[in-house]
N, C-alpha and C positions, 0 to 999 in steps of 0.2 A: 412240202420240202422242195426246195430248188435242187436240181441235180445236174451233175456233169455226167454227160454220156460219152464213152470213150469206146470207138468201135475198131475192131482189129480183123482185118481180113484173113481168110483161112490160107491164103497164098503167102502170107507173112512179109507182104510188101508195103502195107499201109497202116497207119493208125488215123482214126477219125474221132472227133469228140465235139462234145458241146460243153462249154467251159465257163460257167459263171464264177470266176475265181475269187472275186472279192465281194461276195454277197453281204458282208457286214456292212458295206459302205453304200449300199443301194439306197437311193433316194431320188427325189424330183429333180429333173433337169429341164429347165424351160427350153422348148424346141429340141429335146433330146429323148433318149428311152428312159421311160419313168420307172420300170421294174426290170430286173436282169433275171432271165431264166435261162437261156440256152446260148452257148457259143459254140460254133463248128469248128473244130480243129483238124485241119487237113495237112498230111505229110506223108513222105515215104517213109519206111521203117528201117531198112537195112542201114542206111547211112545216118539215121536221125534218132535211133534207138535211145541213147543216152541223153540226148537233148529232150525227148519225150519223158523221160523218167524224171529229169530236172523239173518240168513243169508239173508232174504229178506229185513229186514231193513237196514243191511249194504249196499245193493245194491240201496236201495232208497237214501241213503246218496250221494252215488256217483252220482246218477241222479240229485240230487239237487245241486250238485257241479259243474254241467255242463257237466258231463260224458254221452255219448250216451248209456245208459243202460235201458232196458225194461224187465220187466217179465210178462208172460201171463200164465193164468191157463188152464186147459183142457176144463173148460166150455166155454172158449172164442172161442174154434174152432168149437163148435156146434157138431152135431151128425156125427159119422163116420162109415162106413161100414166095421169096422174091429173088431176084438175080442180086449179085453183091452191089453192083453199080447202081441199080435201081434203088436199093436200100439206102445207099450213101446219099443219093440225090434227095430221098425223100427227108433225110435229117437236115440237109441243106435248107430245105424248105421250111422246116420247123425252128430253124435257128434265128436268133436276133441279131448275131454278129458271125461273120466268116473270119477266121484267121487261117492264113495260108503260109505254110512253111516250107520253103524251097531250097533243097540241099544240092547233092551232086549226082541224084538219080533221077530219071524220068518216071520210072514205075511201070508196072504191068499195064497192059493196055485192055480195053474193053473191046472184044471182037466185033462188036456191032458198029462202034463209032470210030474205032482206030484211035482213040484218045486214051492217055492214061487216066486211071481213076482220078488222080491229083488234078490233072487239067480239066477233066470233066466237072469236077467239084466247082473249081474255080470259074468256068465258064457259067455254070448254073447259078452261082452266087451273083454273077454280073447280070445275068438275065432277071433274077428275082430282085434286083436292086438291094441286096443285103449290104450293110456296112462291112467294108472289107479292110482288114489289117494284115500287111503283107510283110513277111520277113524272108531275106534272102542271105544265104550263107556267104560269108567273105573268105574265099577261098585262098587268098594270099596270106591271111592271118591265122586262119582256122587250121587246126591240125586234122588231116583228113587221111583215113587209111587208104592205101592203093586199091584194096579189093572192094571198096564202097564205090568206086567209079563204075559205069556200065561200059562194057567193051563194045557194045553194039553201036555203029556210027549213026544209024538212023535215030536211035534213042537219044544219043548226044546232041543231034541236030535239033530234034524236037524240043529238048530240055532248053537248049539256047534260044529257040524262038519263043517258048513260053516265058521264060525269064526276061526276054526283051519286051513282050506284051505286058508283063507285070510291071516293069520299070517304067513304062509309058503311062500305064492306066492309074497308078497311084504313088504317093511318096512313099517309098519302102524304107525299112531299117534292116541293117546288116548285123549279123551276129557272128560270133566266133565259138565260144565255149557253151556248153549246156546251160551253165549258170547265167551267161550273158543272155541267153534266149530267153530263159524263165523270166528273168528281171524285166526285159523289154517288152515280153508278152504282157504281163501283168499290169506294167506302167501304161501301155497303150491301151489297155482296156479300162483304165480309170474314167475317161469322159463317158462311159457307158455304163458306169456303176453308180451314177447319181452323185458323183463329187462336184461341187461348184467353187469357184474361186470368188465369184461375187455374183449378187442376185441377177439372174437373166444372162449369165455368161458360163459357157461350158469350159472346164478345164482341160487343157492339153497337157497331160502329164509329161509326154516325151518333151515338150516345149520347156516344161518346168525343170526337167533333169538338165537339159542343156543350159539353160539360164543359170542354174545353181552351179554346175560345174564351170561355167565362164567365170562366175563370180569367184569361186575358189581358185581357179587358175591365175586370175588377175590379182588377188590378194596375197598369194603365196609365191608367185613368180620371182619376186625380187627380194633381196636383202638391202635394206635401204640404209645408206651411209650419207645421208643429206648433210651438207655443210663441211664434211670432212675432206673430200677429194678436192684439191686445189686445182684451179684453172681447168675445170670440166664442167660442163653442164650436166652431164650424166652423172647422177650421184647415187646409183644403186648397181648392184651386180647380180646376175643370174643366181638363183639359189641352186639350181641344178648343176652350175659349174664350180661353186664355191664348197658346197656341202660335201663334208668328208663323214662317211658311215661310222656311227658310234659303235664302240664294242662295250659289251656288258659281261659282268661276271657270271658264273653259273649259279643258278638259283639255290642257295643255301637252305632254303625253306623246303626243298624236297626231302620227302622221308628217305630213310637209308634204302629201303627196299625198291627204290626207284632210281637209285644213284648209280649202280653198278653199269648200267647200259650206257649211261651218259659220260662215264669217266674218260674215255679216250677223246671223245669229242671235245670236251671242254678243257683239255690241257692247255690250251691257249684261251685267251679272252675271245668271246664270241661276238661277231657282228650281229647286231640285233636284227637284220633283215632275215638272218637264217631262222629266226624264232618266229616270225609273223605267219608263216604258212601253217605251222604246227599248233599254235596255242590261241585259243579264242578270247582269252582274259589275260591281260598283262598290265603290271604296274611298273612303270619306268622311274626309278628314284635316281636322284642326282644332286649334286651340289649347285649353288647358284651359278648360272652360266654354263652348266655342263652341256647344254644343247637339246634339252628336253623339248622346248616349243619349237625350235628349228627343225627337230626330227620330225614332229608332228606335221609341220607345215609341208616338209619335204614329202612325207607320205601321201598327204593330201593332193599336193601338186601332182605327183607320179600318178595317181588315180584319176585325177581330173583330166590331165592330158591324154593319157592312153591307157584307159581302163580296159582290162582283158587282153591286152596284147603282148606280144614278146617284149616289148620295151618295158612294161610293168614288171614282167619277170626278171629282167635285167636289173631294174632299180630296186625291187623289193623282194626279189627271191619268190614271187608267186605270180602266175597269170590269172588274174581274178578281175571281176568287173564290179567290185565292192563300191558301194556309195559312201565316200567319206563325209563324216558329219563332225566338223571341227569347231569346237567352241570352248571359252573358259568356264570351268565348273563354278568359279566363284560368283559369276554373273547369276547363274542359276541358284546358287545358295541365297544370294541377296533377294531374289524374288520369293524364296520360300519363307522368308520372314514376314511378308505380307499375305502369302496364301500358302498355308501349310499343307494344303492338299493339291497343290499343283505338282502334277507328274512332269517327269523329264520329256516325255513325248507330247505333252501339251505345251511344254515351255518353248521347245525347239523353234516352232513356227513363228512364235512371239520374237525370239531372239533374232532370227534372220529378216523378219519384217521390219524391225528396227534398223536394219541395214539396207533398207529400200529394195527388198526382195519381195516378191509376190508370196502369198500363202503357200508354204511348201508342205503343209500337213498331209495333203494327199500323196505327195511324192514319198514322204518319210514313212507313212503308214504302209503304202505298198511295198516299199523296199524292206521295211521291218518284217512285214508278213513273209516275204521270200527269204529271210534270213540274209540279206544282201547288204546290210548296213555294217560300216566300220565306224564305231564312235570313238572320236579322238577327244578325251576330255582332259584339258590342260590346266594345270596349276591347283591341285587339290589343296596344297599347303596354303595357298591364297586365300581360302575360305577363312572368314575372321576368326571366330571363337572355335574351341574344340566342340562345344555343343553344336553349333552351326555345321562344322565339318561332319560330325557324325549323322546329322539328318541328311546331308548331301550323299554320304556314303550309303546310307540305308537306301536312298532312292537310286543310286547306281546299282546296288544289289538287286533291287526291285526289277530295274530294267534288264539286268542279266538274267533273272529268273523268268520273267514275262516272255522274253524273246530270246530263248538259249541258242538259237542258231545264227544270231548276229554276233559281231565281234566288238570287243571293246578294249581300248588302250587308255590308261589313266597315268598322268604324269605328277610327280610331287617332288618337292625337295625332300632330303632325308630328315631334316630337323623337323620335329613335331608330327611326322608322319605316324609313329606308334600310337598317338593319342586317339586315332580314329582310323585304324587299318581296314582294308578290305579283306574279305574272306579268303581262306586257303585256296579256294578255286581260281584266285587270280595268281599267276605266276608272277613273282616279285623279281625284278632285274635291277641291278644297280650299275649306272653308267660309270665306266672306268676313265681315269684321265687319259689325255693324248699321250702316246709314246712318242718316242723320236720319229718313227716311221709316219705316224699321223702328222706330226707337226711338219715334217718335210712335204708330204703330200699336200696338206692344206696350203703351205706357203707357195708351192707350185701353182695349184689351182687358183689360189687367190691372185697372184701376180699374173697369171695367164688371162684370167677374166678381166682383170683392169686394164692391162696393156692392149687387149684385143677389142675393147669397147668400140672402137672406131673401124674394126675390121682386122681379120687374120692376115697378117704379112710376116714374112721370115723375120724382118727387123723387129716387129712386135714380140714375136716369140723368143727372139734372142734377148730382147731386153727383159722379158718376163723371167727367163731362166736365170739371168745375171741377178735380178732383183731378189728372186727367191733364194738364190745361194747366199746373198749378203744377209738377208733377214734371218735365215737359219743360223748363219755364224754368229750373228750379233745375239741372237737367243741364247746360244749355247756358250757364249762368252762369259756368262754370269749364271752360277747356279739359282740365284734368286729370280732372274727373269725367266729361266728355264722352267722353274716351278709354276710361274704364273702361266707360261705358255701352254701348260698341260690342260688349262681351262679354254674351252672353244671360244667363249665370248671374250676373255681376256686377250686370247691369240689373236682374234679379229681386231680388237683394239691396238695391240702391239702392231699389227700389219699396217692399220691406218697411221699410227704415229710415225712409224718407219718411212712410210711413203712421204711424210711432211719433212723429213730430215731431222727429227728431233730424237734426242737420246732416249733410249728406252728406260723406264723406271723400274723400280726394284720392289714395289709395294702395291697391293691392290688399290688403296685410296688414292695414291699418287697417279696411279694408271688412269683412274676414273677422272681425277681433276684435270689431268691433261686432256682427256677426250672432251670433258665439257668444255674446256678452254678452246679446243680445237673447233668444236660445233659453234661455240659463240663467236670466235674471232677469225676463223679460216678465212671468211669472205672479206674481213677487213683487210687481211694480209694478202688475198689473192690480187693478182694484176689484170687488168683488161689488156686489150690489144694496144692501147695508148701508152701502156705502162703506168697509169695513174692508179691509185688504191681505189678499191671498190668498197665503200664503207656502208654499213647498216645503221641505220638510226630509228629510235623510237622517239618521236618527237624531236627534240634536240639532243637527246642522250644517245651517244653512240653505244652500240652493244659490245660488251665485254664479258669475261667470265664472272667477274665479280657481280655485275648488275644482274646477269642471268640467275646466278645462284641466290642473290638476295631476293629476287621476285618468285622464282619458281621454288626455292627451299620451303617456304611455309605452304605452298601448294602440295608439294609432295608430301610433308608431314601429315597435313590434313587428310589427303587421299589414303595415305597408309593407315590412318586411324579410322576414318569414315567410310572408305570405298574400297573394301577389300577385293573387290571385282575389278579393281584397277581403271575404272571408267568414270569420267566426271561429265555430267551435262554443261553445255556452253554457259548457262546463265550462271551456274555455281562457279565455274572456272572464271568468268568475267568478274564477279563479285569478289572472288579472293585475290585476283591481280589487282584489281581497282582499289581494294582496301590496302593492299601492300603499296601501291604506288602513292596513295594519299599519305601513308604513314611515313614511308622512306623517302620518297621524292617530293613531298610537300606541294602536291598538285591538287586542284580543286576537284570536287566529286564528279561534275559532268566531264571534265578533262580526263580525269582518271578512268571513267568507263569507256571513253572514246579510245585511250591509248591502251586499255586492256583488251580491246577488240583487235587493235593493230598488232599488239604483242603476240596475241595467240596466232595471228596470221604469219608473223614473222617466225614464230616457233615452229610451225607446220610446215610452211612452203619453203623457208630459206635455211633454217638452223637444224631442224629435224628432231629436236628434243622431245617435242610433242607430236603424236601422230593422231590422225582422224580415226575413230574406231567405229564410226556410224554417223547417222545424221545428227549433227550437234552433239556429237559425243567424242571425247578425247581421252587419251592416256599417254604415258610416257613411253618413249621409244622401247625401252626394255625396263622390266621390274627393277634391275640393278641400279639404274639411273634414278628411279623414283627413291630407292633405298638410299643411295649416295647422297642425293639431294635433302632428303629428309635428315640424314646424318649430320650434314653441314648445318642445317637449321637447329638441329638439337644441340650441337656443342657450341655454336655461335650466337644464339640468341636465346636460348632457354637455360634454366637451372638443370644442367645435363646430369648432375649427380642424382637429384631427386627424380628426374624423368625417366632416367635409364633404370634406376632402382625399382620404380613403380611398374615398369613394363617388362622387367626381367623374367616374369613367370610365362609370358606369351612368345612361343617360338617364331612368330611373324616378325617380332622386333629384334631377333637376334642379329640379323645382318645389319640393321640400322645401328645398333649399339656398337657392334664390332667395327663398322666403318667410321663410326664417330670416334672410338678410341684412336683408329688410326690416323685421324685427321688432327689429333691433339699432340702436344709436345711436352716433354719433361714432366714436371709435377702433376700437370693437369691430366695427363694420361694415368697416373698413379692414383689420383683422386677418383677418377671414374672407374677404374678396377676395383678399388677398396669399396666404392659406393654399391657397385653390382654384387660384389662378394658378400656384402653385409645386408643384403635385400630382406633376409629373414624369411625365405619361402617356406612354406608347409605344405603338408597333404601330398597330392600327387606331383606338386611342384618342388618338393623337398629336394635340395641339392642342384636344382637348375642354375640358380644364381652363382653358385661356387663354379660350375662348369663354364658358364658363360664368361665369368671373369677370367677363367684360365684360357679361354679361346681368345679373348682380347688380348691377353699377354703374349699368346703365340702369335698374333697377327703383328704387333708392333715389335716384339722381341723382348725377352726377360730383361735385357740390360737397359732398355728404354724404361720399363716400369720401375725398375730400381730393385736393389738387393733386399731392402727391408720389405718391401711389399711382397716380393716372391717368397721370402722367409715365412710370411704369414699365410700366403695363398697356398703353398705347397702342402702343408700338413692339412688344411681344409679339404684340399682335392683327395688326399689319401683317406681322410675321414669319410668323405662321400663316396669314393670307390668302395670302401670296406662297410659302410653303414647298413645295419640290418633293416632299417625302416625305409631306407632311400629306394624308390622304385629301380628295378633291375636295368633298365635302359639307361637310366641317369647314372647309375653306378658304372656301367660299362663306358659311358661317355667320358666320365672322370677319369677312368683308367686309360682311355685313349689320350685325353689331355696330357696326363702326366707322361705317358709314353713319348709324346712328341716333344714334350719339354726336355726330355732326356732323363726324366727320373727312373731309378731302379731300385729295388729294396737294398737296404745296406748289407742285408744277410743273404744276398742272392746265392753266394757260394757255399752256404752253409750246410753242414752235415749233422743229422741228428742220430744219436745212439739209440739203437732198439735192443733191449735185453733179449737174450735168446730164451727158448722155452718150447713147450708143445703148441701145436696149432692143429686143428681138424680141418680137413678139406673135404667139402661135401661131394665133390665130383669123383673123388677116388674112395670115399667113406673110409679114409684112414687118418690116423693121427701122425704126424711127423714132428720131428725135434729140430728146431732151428737154433744155431748158435747165434751169439752175439754179432750183430753187425751195424754198419752205419749206412743210413740212406739219405740221399740228397734231400734237403728240405724242400725244394721246389723241382718240378719237372725242367728239363734242361730248355733254356730259353734261347731265341734267336741270337740275342747278344753273346751267350756262352758258346753256342754252336759255331759262330762265325769265327771265333778265336781258333777253333780246330781246322776251319777251312784256311784261314790265314797262316796257319802254322804248317801248311801243307800236308794235311791229313789225308787228303785223298790221294796223294802221290806217293806215300810212303807204304811200300808193300808189306812192312811189318805189321799193319794194322788190318790187313786183309788176308788172313791166312788161307791157304788152300784147303785145309781140311774142314773148314766151315761151309765152303762154297762161295766165300766172300770175294776171293781172288778172281774166279771165273765170272762172277757178277760183275765186279768192278771192270774187268778188261772188256766184257761184252757190251756194257752199256756206256763205257766212257764218262760216267756220271761225275761230276765234280762239285755237286751242290745238292740239297734236297729237292723234292719235286716241286713244292710250291715256293722255292726260295725268292724268286722275283715277284711273287704275287703280292699286291698291296694290302690284301686282308690278312695274309697269314706268313709273309716271308720276312726277309732281313729288316725292312723298316720297321716292324713291330718288335722292338728289341726286348721288351719285357714280357713278351708273349710266348708261349710254348713253341718250340720248333715242331713243324707237322711234316708229314709227307717223307718221313725217313724210313727207310727199309730196315729190316732186322740186321742187315750186314752193316749198314751205316751206324745204327745205334751200337753194336759191338765195336766197331772201328773207333767211335767216340770214347768208349770205355777203355779200349786199349791205349789210345792217346793218353787219357787221364793216368792210366797205369805207369805209363813212361815219365810223366810229370812226378808221379809220387815217388818213383825210384830216385830221381835226380834231386828233388828237394831236400830230403834229409842228409844228402852227402854234402850240402852247403853251397850247391852250385847256384849262380845267379840265373834263375830259370823264370823266362817270361810265362805269364798265366799261372805263376805258382799259387795265386790266390784261390784257384779252382779246387785245390786240395790241402790248402793250409789247415783246415780243421782236422785232417787226418794224420798230421805230421808226429803228433804226440800220442797216437792210439796205435794198438797192435794190428791195425788193418794192413793187411798184405796185398789184396787183389781187389780191383775194381771192375766190376763186370754188370751184366743185367741181372735182376733178381730172379730167383726161381720163383714159382707160384707160391710155395709154402712161405719163402721169405717175404713176398709181397703182402701176402695176407697176415702174416705176423707183424708187419710194420704198421698195417692199417687197422689192427685191434681185433681180427679174427672175423670168421663168418657167421658165427652164432647169433641167433635171434634174428636172422635176416636183416642184419644191421647196416648202418651206414658209418663212416669212419668216425663221426664226431659223437657217436653214441657210446655207452660204456663198453668197454672191451669185452669180447666173448669169445675165447679161444677153443671153447669146447662146444660140442652140439648141445642144445638145450631149447626148450619150447620158447615161442615168441614171447617177448615182453609185452605187458598190457599196453604200453605206450612207445611203440618203436620210434617215434619221432622225438622223444624226450632228450633234452639237452641238460646234463646236470649243472647246477648253479655253483660256478667257480670261476676263479680268475686265473688267466694263464698268459704267458709272455706271448706277444705277437711280433716276432722280429726282435731285434735287439733294441732296447730302448723304449718299447711301447707295451701296453696291455690292451686286453680286451675283455670286457664283461660278457660272460656267456650265460644269460638267465634263460630258463626255460620260457619258450614263446608260446603264446595263445595262437598258434598259427595251424591251419589245416597240414595235412601230411605233406602235400606237393609244396605249398607255400614255405614249409620248412625246409624243404629240399632247395628250393629256388634261392632261398637266402643264403645257402652254403655251398652250392655247386652250379656250375654252368651246364645245364642240360637242355633237352629240346623244348621243354615247356617254358624255358625262359624266353623264347622267341627271338634271341639276338642274331642267330644265324652265323655265328663265327666265334672263334675262340676269344678268350679273355685274359687280361694280365694275370700272371701266377700268383700275384699277391692280393687278388681281389676278394678271396673268400677266406679270411682268418677264422671265421666261425665254423667253417667246415673242416678245421684241422684235426688230427689226432695226435694226442700227447702220449707217447710211449711212457711206460712207468718210470719214474724219476727224471723224466725229461723237462727242462723248463721251455723248450722250444718245440712247438708242434710240426708235423709233416703237413705241408699245404698241398691242396688240389688233388688229393688222392680219389676224390669222386668227381665225375664230369670233367669237362674241358678237353682232354685227350685220353684215348686208351694208351696205356703203357705197355711196352714190349716186355715180356719176360723171357729167359733163356730156355724155358721148357717147351717141349712139343705139346700140341694140343692134346694128344693121346699118345700112348706107347706106339712107336714105330710111324707116327704120322709125320708127314713132311711139313704140316702146318705149325705155326708157333702160336703160343697162347698170349692173349692180352688181357689186361686188368683195368678197371676203374671207370669205366663208362666215358662218355664224350658229349659234347655240346649238340651233337647231332642224334643221341640217343636219349630215350625218354628217362625220367626219373627213377624208375625202377631198376634201369641198368647201372645205376651209379652205386648200387648196394656193393659191399666188399665181395660178396659171393658171385658177382656177375663175371662171366668170362666171354671172350670172343676168340676166334682163330682166324688166321690169315697166312698166306704163303709168304715166306721171308722176303721175297722180292717185291712184294706189295702191289706191283704196277697194275693199273686198270681195276683196282678193287674199290668198292664204296668206301674203304677206310683210308683212302688218300689224304682226306682232309683231317684226320683225327688220330693218327698214330704218332705218338711221342716217345721221349726217352726219360727215364729216371735211373740213375745207376746206384748200386750198392757197393760198399766196401766190406769185404770179409777177411776173417781172420786168416 
């Protein structure tokens, strides 16, 4: 067995070791060491203790991974009849390699020689001719405690001289943090561990690292806008100057018991950099153009430029020496089709070798063994089929399991991600749209970068400031443009178009058209110094937008179909372009092949729509341009109705179909929407066609689609949202589309009569008698609560009485809206969703406002918002308030049989029913004008709940529309309309304390963040009435009752 010997002097000043760190990689090296047995590690102790521990931990990781590595301390050898210095020098003689680490201390001296033991070891290694790897602390960048320095002037002088000799004698490497040192020591040892780059050639891993980081720096340093910027030869802007940090929403997937500590921190959207140091596994989800790839490139660039420095901490929130490994996961998935056993670790060297880099396998293996890699896996959604995606996800999970100390960030579009998600040990984050502050910051940084390309001057900075102000003003001049600007990619294009003096467009497809036009034609419009046009030709054909789209459209369509990894080889690209030129331009085959090569050169070097991805490998500037050009080909050259219908099941084609719809006009749009809606998808894809049709209608606008088409589409969306057999994520998507289209249930303001009677409460073990009451059919929605805000509800003292503590809370907090009111997932924009984040005081104030409405409506006053209480006008109801627990349980059918609201009522205690999930076969009204069949389902217990309630197992991570679960409604005796959403979605306030004399209030009903068992009628929670910084911030809602 090979061993690592680690010696510790009794005077606590030195660590010494023999360190075969990478024994798993031992092999023959021509002209080098053939076996690896001992490495002598020399350093002082006081100043380098943590650095030493980092190296030991790296070795322990190797051992746990099955490598034959062991380390021993001097105490393990017992007493020896030698002086400490002699024992150490003997180990230098036995070593194959000497590693010297020099910090800020000279160390204790041998009384015989006057040399410190560190220097004596170094001198002896020189005499013995041992290979020497030397590392010196970077005092300017490393954090060094003052008590680590020696106060002895003589020791300081001797240390300076020793370092000077070391720097002259060998090429040294400088280190900062313990992790930085551990990484560099193991990397430097690679040539002595039998690793070869080619037969007869020794690998220098340090050189590999530098070469790889230089490649990353070059490839990520610039954002390329070739062909756009007029009258400038410089056509790219520095990534660091333009990048605006992305903000993400708090991870809804967190379990309730982990959320309380996070509540205060995530009151605002969180910059993603704050999460990098604390989480090893991240999935970053976002819409097309949300900045996912740019974010990964920024991270890679920051680490490539200044790993381990304070600059990295400033950029990424962490001072680390991680090795960034950036690549598209779709490229790996494509290779898996040919070699199902290919691991990610074996694939990575192949990927970078294709980009003209040397074999990086030794580097990656060493860094992974250290736990020092940051894997940046881009574009999981771009993997072709769900099956291929699942295979890739399994390999990513294998990587995380085999190398748990390394870090992984995976990006994906939201659409289709749920078909093959990563496990719960990955923290899932959703990129939020740019807000006004982000837009203003981007505009300033973008204009500053552009105007100062030729140098920073006061005039350039003034121009940048004025440009940025005009750009922001134009963006906010139109709500449609402002909506586009919330997307980082579209904002970039808006900035480019603004610089050309072109009026900003209002729709995405038009924005892309203008950008392609600018890319294709800017050079034609640009002027040289002579004032003459500078034209680009392909043969005799001048380049323009129409020609570029006609040639690249079929290429984009083919790539989207056949090359999900977004890379095409030159020979395939030339063949596709030549075929198109032959067909479209009527040129001969030899001439077409010649022109195809010229066209590729123009597109890459001048226009910029195509970019080189490696040696004879090409792709589009951004996936969005591939999708846009594929969409143009779809609707201009193919039977778009049939093709769109055929591809509606595949989420990868969603964006192409949606952009295609936006490129059409009039009845052609309607035909596409109808064709997609009627695709007839089944199984796991059931309902996706309807949702996609709805998104197309949203993109172009319902008026463009036409009233008749919308009249057919809207009911189908409702059916999809409420369908028991439709997959839950698709139901939620349908509800989201309906909400964005402005749909609300026609009976949103309805109240349901609940006959009075007895009800048994298990927590008190008493039976209570409840009088007749009326309960709101739905939890209060954001649309309803907004009326309360607009009516001045927060400013009317009558709704905030002193005796309940509401007045004090209101005056103390100055609150004027619910906690999550501006949040895009939970707030005001989700009109048909339940309002959340309301305190007990706000819930009572809303009820008090309804009371005031009820008082005025019967008097014949013309009362705004009267519809909210119209159902109560002809009833004996006198008071609107929050329900008591007994009233809520009575309205939900009772707690007996441990039941859910949709099961047969049980108001008295009784033994559990044999089938607690049974749904009696009957038909009941679902809203006014509709029915739903409620047959008993052959589903498991949890599946039965998921079809009827939004609970944690649904995996949605947010609230759902209040009308989504009609099969979960309870129908009180004699009622034609059921009470919706009594189970799951949001916990509902009651007016009762949790227990007698308790300051906490009781809630009922379960919520989206709690498991299915908590959705039973008998489930209770408690919470302070002010709610703040509780894990229930996301999940507290309101449902009023009207009492006699």
